[in-house]
N, C-alpha and C positions, 0 to 999 in steps of 0.2 A: 820646202825644208827637208833636209835629209834625215835619214833614219837616226843618226847619232844624236841629232837635236831632240827627236821625240823621246828618246832614252833619257836625255838630260832633264826633260819636263815631267816625267812620270813621278819622280820623288816629290816634285812640287805639287802635283794634283792629287796625290793619294790622301792627304789630310782632308781636302775639300770633299772628296767622294765619301769618305768615312763619316764626315759630318752630316751630309745629306742623308745618307742611309740611316744614321741614328735618328735624325728628325723624322724620317718616314716611319721608322719602327715605333717611335714615341707616338706618332699621329695614330697608327694602327691600334696601338695599345689603348689610347684614349677613346677611340671609337668603340672598341670592344668593351671597354669598361662602361661606357654609356649604354651600349646594347644590353650588357648584363644587368645594369641597373633597371632599365625599362622592362626586361623579362622579369626581374624580381618584383617590380611594382605591379606588372600584370598578373603575376602568380598571386601576389598579396590581395589584389582587387578580386581576382577570380575566386579565391578562397573566401573572401568576405562575401561576395555576392552569392556564392553557393550556401554559405551559412545563413544569410538573410532570407534566400529562397526557401531553404528548409524550414527555417522558423516561421516564414509566411504560410507555407504549406500546412505545417502543424496547426497554426492559428486558424486557417480556413477550415481544416478538418474538425477542429473543435467547434467552430461556429456552426458548421453543417450538422454535427451531432446534436448541438444545443437546439438548432432549428428543427430538426427532426423530432427531438423530444417535445418541443413546443407544439409542433403540428399534431403530434399524437395526442397531447393533452387537449388541444383545441377540438380535435375530432371527438374525443370522448366527452368533452363538455357539450359539444353540439348534439351528439346522440342523446346525452342526459337531457338537454333542453328539449329536444324533440319528443321524448318520452313524457316530460312535464307538460308540454303544450298539449299533447294528445290526451293526457289525463285531465287537463284543465278543460279542454274542449268537451270531454265526456261529462265532466262536472257541470259545465255551463248548460249542456243539453238537458241534464237532469233538472237543474234548477229551473230553467225556462219552462220545462214540462210541468214541474210542480207549481210554478208561479207564472201562469200565462200573462202575456203582455195585454194591456188595455186595448180595446178595439180602436182602429183608426177613424173615429167619427167624433164630431163635437156633440156634446150633450145639450140638446135643445128640447125643452119640455114640450113646446107647441108642436115641434116636429115629431116627437115621440107619440103625442096624443094623436097626431094625424096618421102616423104609421099604425098604431093600435086600431084606430077607427077603420082605416083601409083594411088591415088584417081581418077585422071582424066581418067587414063587408065581403071579403073574398074567402072566408072561412068555409063556405059551402061549395065553393068551386073546387071540386075534387078532380084530381088528375087520375084518369083510368090507366093503371099500369099495364104494360104489355106482357111483362114477364113477372116472375116471382122473386126477382132479385131483391134481397134484403141485407146486402153487405155494404160496409163502409170501410174506409181506410183507417187502420189502426196505427201504422208507423211505416217508415221507409226500412225495409229489411236489409237491403244491400244496394250498393252502388257500383257501377262499372264505368270507367272512362274509356271509350273506345279509341278516339283519336282526335285530331284537330283538322278541320276540313272547312275551307271557304271563309265566308264573311263573318264578322262578329254576330250578325243577326241572320236567321234562317230557321229552317225546320227539317226534321227528318222523321220518317215514319214507315210503318208496314201498313198493309191493308187491314183496317180495324175489324172487318167482318169476315173477310175471306181466309183461306188457308195458305195464300201465297207467302213465299219467304223473301219476296223481292223487297229492296230497300228503296225508298223514294226520297230524294234529296232536293229541297228547295233552297238554293243559296241566295241570300239577300232578301230585301223587302220589296223589291220591284225588278221583276225578270220575267222572262217568257219561256225558259228552257228548264226542264225537270230532268235530273239525273236518276237513272234507274240501275241499280246494281242487282245482279241475279240472286245473290245471297249475302248474308252478313259477312262471310268470310272474305269475299271480294271487296267489300267495302271497307273492311278493317285492315286488310293487308296492303292494299295499294293506296298510295298518297295521291296519285294522279287520277284523272277520270277516264283513262283509256280502257278500263274494264267496264265502263258504264255505257248503257244506251241513252240516247237523248231524245226526249219528247219536246217538241216545240209547240207551244200552245197558241191557239188562235188569237188570244188577247193576253196581255201581261197581267200578272197578279200584283196585288198591293198587300203589304203586311205579312204576318206569319200565321194567319188564322185558318189555313187550308187543311183538307182531310182527304185521305184515300179510304173509300168504304165500298165494299162489295163490287170490286172491279171498276169503280168510278171515281174520278177526282172531283171533288167539290172545293172550288177555289173562288176567291173574292176578286172582282174587278171593279175599279172606280171609273165611273163615267160622269164627268162633271161633279156635281155635288151629291149624287146618288151612287149607291153601290149595288152591284148584281152578284148573285150566287150563280156560278157557271157549273153545270153538271157535265163532265167530260168523260167519255167512255175510253178507258185506257187500251181496250183491245183493238177498236177499229180507228182510234185517234179522231173522233168526231165529237162535236158538241151535241149532247142529247137534249138539253133543256137549259134555260136560264130564266132568272126571275129577279126583278128589282126588289130589293129588300124593303118591306112596307114599314119603314120607320123614317120620320122626318128630322132633319137637322141632326145628323148623327155626329158624334164626337169620338175620339179614340177611346176604346173600352178599358184600357189598362193605363194608368198614370205613368208607368215606366216604360211603355212600349207605344210611343206616339204614332207609329205607322200602322198599327192594327185597329181596325174599325169593327170588324166582325170576326169572332172566333168560332169556327165550326168544330164541334166536338161530338164524339161518339161514345156511347156507353152501351150497357146491356139492353137499354130501352130503345136505342136508335140514334137519330141525329138531333143535335141541339145547336142553337146559335146564341152566342153570348155577345151583347152589344150595349151601347149607351147613347142617349140622346140629350139635347140641351133642356128638354122638358124637366128631366130629373138628372142633372149633370153630375150629381155627387155619387149616385149609386148605379149599379149595373142593372141590366135587364136580361131576361132569359126567355128563349122561345123554343118550342118543340117543332122540329121540321119534318115534313113528310119526305123521305128520301126519293120517292118515285116522282112526285109532282112539284117538289120544293114549296109547297103550300105550307103556311104557318098554322099549325094545329091548335096551339094555345100559347099565351104569352104571360109572363109574370114580372112584376117589379120587385127586385130582390133588395135586402137590406145591406148588401155587400158594397162598400165604398170603392170607388175608382182610385182614389189617392193611394200612392205607394204600391199599387197592384202591378205585378209583373206578368201574370198569366193566370189561366184557370182551366179547369176540365170538369167533367161530369162523370159521376160513378153512381150507378144504380139510381138515377134520377135525382141526385144530390149534387148541387154545384159547389165546387171546392175552389176557392180563390186563394192564390199564392201572393204574399206580400213580401216586399224587401224595403230598401232605402235608397236614396239617390247615390249615396256612397255605398257600394255593394257590401252586404252583410250576409247574415244567415237567412235564406229564404224559409217562409213557413206559411202553412195553411191557417188563416186567421178568421176566415168567414166561410160558413157552410149553410147552404140553403137547400132544403129538401122540399121538392114540389109535392110529394105525397103526404108530407106531414108526419112521417113515421120516425123522423130523426130530429130530436130537439136540439137547438144550437148548443145548449149546455152539455149535451151528451156527445157532441162530436169531438173527436180527437184533435188536438193541436199538433199537426204533423210538421216536423222540421226537416229541411233538407240540408245535408252537409255543406258547409261553406267551401267554395272552390274558387272560381275565377271572377265572375262578375254577377250579372243579372240574367236570369232565364229569358231568352227571346221567345221560346216556344216550349210548351209542355203538352205532349200528345199522349193521351191515355189510351192503352190497348186492352178492351175488355176481354179479348181472348187470351192474352198472356198475363194480365193483371200486372202490368208494368208501364212506366212512363218513358217515353223517349224525349229527352230534353236537349236543348241547344243552349249552351252557356259560353258566351263570348268566343264563338267558333269551335268550342269543344262539343263533341257528341257524347252524351251520357245516357245510361239506362239506370233507372230507378225501379227496383223490384219492391213491390208493396206488400205489407202485412195487412190482411183483411180481418174484419170482425163483423158480427151481426149487429144490425141496428137495434135500438132499444124502442119498443113500442110506447107511444105517449097518448 
């Protein structure tokens, strides 16, 4: 096609090109309008979300402020309740002291007559005191919880007669390894036993009635149906002596400590053994031990019942039995038996121990320090005792 024909077609194509251009511009404008509408919607939504977020933030801050006020109010109420509970415990202690609980024995007139007759028969059997000790416990003066170590049952103590500061720990009721800490500080500060020496005994112990006295360990070994008192030298790690305890058909001495058959105790007079037999299964028996030969010097049938007893110790020749309940409550000394007869039962103080965790697994009296080393549900506790003079009868 020649050039003159193209020139003739241009006037014909111009309207078509203008129409297409117009359509394209309208399309672009529609797209821009839609984009502007979406931008406007996004802006509106963003503004609404910002407003909602700000309102939610203010609401949360208000709730946090209210929660903080409630927490502070609850803290103050808890502190007030703790003060009231502490006051109530002191009042309960006072009331219990003023109104002693009845003894844990059944009233049986024939049994009472028998006990009176027995007491009259034994009235002339005097115990020759080794010392002039005339003190008895008046109350628990102070209590200190050192730490929690080992099993729920066990015992810890110092040498009851020597001047050593070593701490001896018996973990459990059946073991053969004693932990020895050089001082109270090492035992208190360190939770592990890496600071402790270990003494492996030739025979395993049973119960929690053992004792360290004058450089020797006196511990109980069960052999069949009989029980032995083993005297172990702590310096050269050898057995010095052993003796089968001269009591037949022994039963657990404490109703709340079924693993303890013999409790070896020390006081100002020397060594004692607390035990029980089927012959008089309701009450405990007491024996004076010769620490050198382990011979029994003298024996007594006491009026102190086994039921609900959790532990016992001897102070100046007087047996003190601590009682509790199956559901752990406040432990208390409820029976006192003085072998010398200088302390009447009605004159003995009813000593209460502060309620803490459970039932005492062991109570070891230190005559040198006038305090008790207690093991309560794995917690090691020191009770410092307030003493008073016995009343002559």
